[in-house]
C-alpha positions in Angstrom: 6.5 31.9 -5.9 4.6 28.6 -5.5 5.1 26.1 -8.3 2.0 25.3 -10.2 0.7 21.7 -9.7 0.9 19.5 -12.7 -2.4 18.9 -14.5 -4.1 15.5 -13.9 -5.0 13.6 -17.1 -8.4 12.2 -17.9 -7.3 8.6 -17.0 -6.0 9.7 -13.6 -8.9 12.0 -12.8 -11.4 9.1 -13.1 -9.1 6.4 -11.6 -11.7 5.6 -8.9 -14.2 4.6 -11.6 -11.7 2.4 -13.4 -10.7 0.8 -10.1 -14.3 0.0 -9.2 -14.8 -1.6 -12.6 -11.7 -3.7 -12.3 -12.8 -4.9 -8.9 -16.2 -6.0 -10.3 -14.6 -7.5 -13.4 -11.9 -9.4 -11.4 -14.4 -10.8 -8.9 -16.8 -11.9 -11.7 -14.1 -13.6 -13.7 -12.7 -15.3 -10.6 -16.2 -16.6 -9.8 -17.0 -17.9 -13.3 -13.5 -19.0 -14.4 -11.9 -20.3 -11.2 -9.6 -22.7 -13.0 -7.9 -20.0 -15.0 -7.2 -18.0 -12.0 -6.1 -21.1 -10.1 -3.4 -21.6 -12.8 -2.3 -18.0 -12.6 -2.3 -18.2 -8.8 0.0 -21.2 -8.9 2.7 -19.3 -10.7 4.5 -18.3 -7.5 7.8 -18.5 -5.6 7.6 -18.7 -1.8 3.9 -17.6 -2.1 4.9 -14.5 -4.1 2.8 -14.5 -7.2 5.0 -13.8 -10.3 2.3 -12.3 -12.6 1.5 -9.8 -9.8 5.2 -9.1 -9.2 5.6 -8.3 -13.0 2.7 -5.9 -12.9 4.1 -4.2 -9.8 7.3 -3.6 -11.7 5.4 -2.0 -14.5 3.6 0.2 -12.0 6.6 1.4 -10.0 9.6 1.5 -12.3 8.3 4.6 -14.2 7.8 6.3 -10.9 11.3 5.3 -9.7 12.8 6.7 -12.9 11.8 10.1 -11.6 14.0 9.7 -8.5 17.3 11.4 -8.6 19.2 8.9 -6.5 22.2 11.2 -6.1 19.9 13.5 -4.1 19.1 10.8 -1.5 21.7 12.3 0.8 19.4 15.3 1.2 16.6 13.2 2.7 17.9 13.9 6.2 16.2 17.3 6.0 12.9 15.4 6.0 13.6 13.8 9.3 10.3 15.1 10.8 8.2 13.4 8.1 10.2 10.2 8.4 9.7 10.3 12.2 6.0 10.8 11.9 5.6 7.9 9.5 7.7 5.5 11.7 5.6 6.5 14.7 2.3 5.8 12.9 3.5 2.6 11.2 5.0 0.9 14.3 3.6 2.6 17.4 0.0 3.3 16.4 -1.3 1.4 13.4 -1.0 -2.3 14.6 -2.3 -1.4 18.1 -5.2 0.7 16.7 -6.2 -2.2 14.4 -6.1 -4.6 17.4 -8.3 -2.2 19.4 -10.8 -1.7 16.5 -11.0 -5.4 15.9 -11.7 -6.1 19.6 -14.5 -3.4 19.6 -16.2 -4.5 16.3 -15.6 -8.2 16.0 -15.8 -9.2 19.7 -18.5 -6.9 20.7 -20.5 -4.8 18.2 -20.9 -7.4 15.4 -20.0 -10.6 17.4 -23.5 -12.1 17.1 -23.4 -11.7 13.3 -20.1 -13.6 12.9 -19.4 -17.4 13.2 -18.1 -17.7 16.8 -15.4 -20.2 15.8 -13.8 -17.8 13.3 -13.7 -14.5 15.3 -10.1 -15.2 16.6 -9.0 -16.0 13.1 -10.6 -12.8 11.7 -8.8 -10.9 14.5 -5.5 -12.5 13.5 -6.0 -11.5 9.8 -6.7 -7.8 10.7 -3.5 -7.7 12.9 -1.4 -9.3 10.2 -2.7 -6.7 7.7 -1.8 -3.8 10.0 1.6 -5.0 11.2 3.4 -4.5 7.9 3.7 -1.1 6.2 3.0 -1.1 2.4 6.0 -1.6 0.1 4.9 -1.4 -3.5 1.6 0.5 -3.9 2.8 3.5 -1.9 4.8 4.5 -5.0 1.5 4.8 -6.8 -0.2 6.9 -4.1 2.9 9.1 -3.7 2.9 9.7 -7.4 -0.8 10.7 -7.5 -0.4 13.2 -4.7 2.8 14.6 -6.3 4.9 13.5 -3.3 8.6 13.8 -2.9 9.9 10.7 -4.7 13.2 10.6 -2.7 11.4 10.8 0.6 9.0 8.0 -0.5 11.8 5.7 -1.5 13.8 6.3 1.6 10.8 5.8 3.9 9.8 2.5 2.2 13.4 1.2 2.4 13.6 2.1 6.1 10.3 0.4 6.8 11.4 -2.7 5.0 14.6 -2.9 7.1 12.5 -2.5 10.3 9.9 -5.0 9.1 12.5 -7.8 8.7 13.3 -7.5 12.4 10.0 -6.3 14.0 7.2 -8.0 12.0 7.2 -11.4 13.8 7.6 -10.1 17.4 4.9 -7.5 16.9 2.4 -9.9 15.5 3.3 -12.4 18.2 2.7 -9.8 20.9 -0.7 -8.7 19.5 -1.9 -12.2 18.9 -0.8 -13.3 22.4 1.3 -16.1 21.0 4.6 -17.3 22.4 6.0 -17.7 18.9 4.9 -17.2 15.3 6.1 -18.8 12.1 6.7 -16.0 9.6 7.4 -17.0 5.9 10.8 -15.4 5.9 11.4 -16.5 2.3 8.2 -14.6 1.3 9.4 -11.5 3.1 12.9 -11.5 1.7 11.7 -12.3 -1.9 9.0 -9.6 -1.6 11.5 -7.0 -0.6 13.8 -8.1 -3.4 11.0 -8.1 -6.0 9.2 -5.0 -5.0 12.2 -2.8 -4.0 15.7 -4.0 -4.8 15.2 -5.2 -8.4 12.9 -2.3 -9.5 15.3 0.3 -7.9 18.3 -1.3 -9.7 16.5 -1.3 -13.0 15.4 2.3 -12.5 19.0 3.5 -11.7 20.4 1.8 -14.8 17.6 3.1 -17.1 17.9 6.7 -15.7 21.6 6.9 -16.2 21.3 5.4 -19.7 18.6 7.9 -20.7 20.4 10.9 -19.3 23.6 9.8 -21.0 21.9 9.6 -24.4 19.7 12.6 -24.5 19.7 14.4 -21.2 16.7 15.5 -19.2 14.5 16.0 -22.4 15.0 12.3 -23.3 14.2 11.2 -19.8 11.0 13.4 -19.7 9.9 12.0 -23.0 10.3 8.4 -21.8 8.5 9.1 -18.5 5.6 10.7 -20.4 5.4 7.6 -22.7 5.5 5.1 -19.8 2.9 6.9 -17.6 -0.2 5.1 -19.0 1.5 1.7 -18.7 1.9 2.3 -15.0 -1.8 2.9 -14.4 -2.9 0.1 -16.7 -0.6 -2.3 -14.7 -2.4 -1.1 -11.5 -5.8 -2.0 -12.9 -4.6 -5.4 -14.2 -3.2 -6.1 -10.8 -6.6 -5.5 -9.3 -8.3 -7.8 -11.7 -5.8 -10.6 -10.8 -6.1 -10.1 -7.1 -9.9 -10.1 -7.1 -10.0 -12.9 -9.6 -8.0 -15.1 -7.1 -10.6 -14.5 -4.4 -13.8 -14.1 -6.5 -15.8 -17.0 -4.9 -15.0 -16.1 -1.3 -16.0 -12.5 -1.9 -19.4 -13.4 -3.5 -20.2 -16.2 -1.0 -19.6 -14.2 2.2 -20.8 -10.6 1.7 -22.0 -9.9 5.2 -18.7 -11.0 6.8 -16.8 -8.9 4.3 -18.9 -5.8 5.1 -18.2 -6.3 8.8 -14.5 -6.8 8.4 -14.4 -3.7 6.2 -15.5 -1.5 9.1 -12.4 -1.6 11.3 -10.2 -1.5 8.2 -11.9 1.7 6.9 -11.7 3.4 10.3 -8.1 2.4 10.7 -7.0 3.8 7.3 -8.7 7.2 7.8 -7.6 7.5 11.4 -3.9 6.8 10.8 -3.7 8.8 7.6 -5.4 11.7 9.3 -3.2 11.5 12.3 0.0 11.4 10.2 -1.2 14.3 8.1 -2.1 16.5 11.1 1.2 15.7 12.9 3.2 16.7 9.8 1.3 19.9 9.6 1.9 20.7 13.2 5.6 20.1 12.8 5.8 22.3 9.7 6.6 19.6 7.2 6.3 20.4 3.5 3.1 19.2 1.8 4.9 17.0 -0.7 6.4 15.1 2.2 3.3 15.1 4.4 1.2 13.6 1.7 3.2 10.4 1.1 3.9 10.3 4.9 0.2 10.1 5.6 -0.3 7.5 2.8 2.5 5.3 3.9 1.3 5.6 7.5 -2.1 4.3 6.5 -1.5 1.6 3.9 -0.7 -2.1 4.4 1.7 -4.6 2.8 -1.3 -6.8 1.8 0.9 -9.2 -0.3 2.8 -10.2 2.9 -0.4 -10.3 5.0 -2.2 -12.6 2.7 0.8 -15.0 2.4 1.4 -15.1 6.2 -2.3 -15.7 6.9 -2.5 -18.5 4.4 0.8 -20.0 5.8 -0.3 -19.8 9.4 -4.1 -20.5 9.3 -4.8 -22.0 5.8 -6.3 -20.7 2.6 -9.9 -21.1 3.8 -9.4 -19.5 7.2 -11.0 -16.4 8.6 -7.5 -14.8 8.7 -7.0 -15.3 5.0 -10.4 -13.8 4.3 -9.7 -10.8 6.4 -6.5 -10.0 4.6 -8.4 -10.4 1.3 -10.9 -7.8 2.5 -7.8 -5.6 3.1 -7.0 -5.8 -0.6 -10.7 -5.0 -1.4 -10.6 -1.9 0.8 -7.0 -0.7 0.2 -7.2 0.7 -3.3 -10.5 2.6 -3.4 -10.0 4.0 0.2 -6.4 5.0 -0.5 -7.5 6.8 -3.6 -10.0 8.8 -1.5 -7.1 9.7 0.9 -5.1 10.9 -2.1 -8.0 13.1 -3.1 -8.3 14.5 0.4 -4.5 15.2 0.5 -4.6 17.0 -2.9 -7.7 19.0 -2.2 -6.5 20.2 1.2 -3.1 21.4 0.0 -4.0 25.1 0.3 -5.4 24.6 3.8 -2.4 22.5 4.8 0.1 25.1 3.7 -1.7 27.9 5.5 -1.0 26.0 8.7 2.7 25.4 8.0 3.5 28.8 6.5 5.4 27.0 3.7 5.3 27.1 -0.1 3.0 24.5 -1.8 6.0 22.3 -2.6 9.4 21.9 -0.9 11.9 24.2 -2.5 
């Protein structure tokens, strides 16, 4: 018999509203109090912002606590979902973004954009799409009740590939003979957003299970849940506070840059979701597979754009628009995945959740 889906609380149910409020608040605060956010933005190591990293820990550690790391050896049975996600992330998403950028920036909206910045905008979009998301996908997977072991394994595999493939892929799409990638940023980001949180979660989980069993673990998870979502909202306030002036001063450019990003997210998430359904993948794997396939590692994209083209470049602005679009659009994809669960399972002939 199908397992009943857990009820979504009040805070989670209206998360889109809270996200919208935080975007407005962060943008406003960044515009009126730029000095405060300049000081917060300067707290970084290798262009990785430490306050944001701390908030990311608060977001994902409670989610990682749910992962039974001893069950990771069973992830091989999800090879179809992993294969679909890898195909979307590395063979579809960067190239579809380059194509969409070419269509909309060089043709459809070319007359409305500053001619000298179009190449830079294109570079920002490509940087955004070339790196799969690392941290935020734990939030999306949690909201669609995805398989936590699958999500962790998929992100770890993407990180390993990204270290090798990011620079050549971006160089190919930008038509450059070489590209300087901030490797210290990449390595530190992977360490901060994956290695350290996973290590903390493993130690905490073992400690809790050893001093109270599953009931103690569930009690702690229930208590930490609200902190995870609050950290997400505070992260948004910080990110938009950092870019408040740019967002307010260039609304038309931001709206134009949002078009290919929106299409890219829905196209890639939809393609991943349908491929998983066609292959008979369980819904709690197909959901995070679609979300990982569509989302972007915007922290790395912003850092690379600033390092390559400068903080005031069109490339940097394009990656910031990616941050603007990422959260509300991914929340809509989460909603689509959750609401289409019955339809999805009719097509696969499987139970609502993996057994």
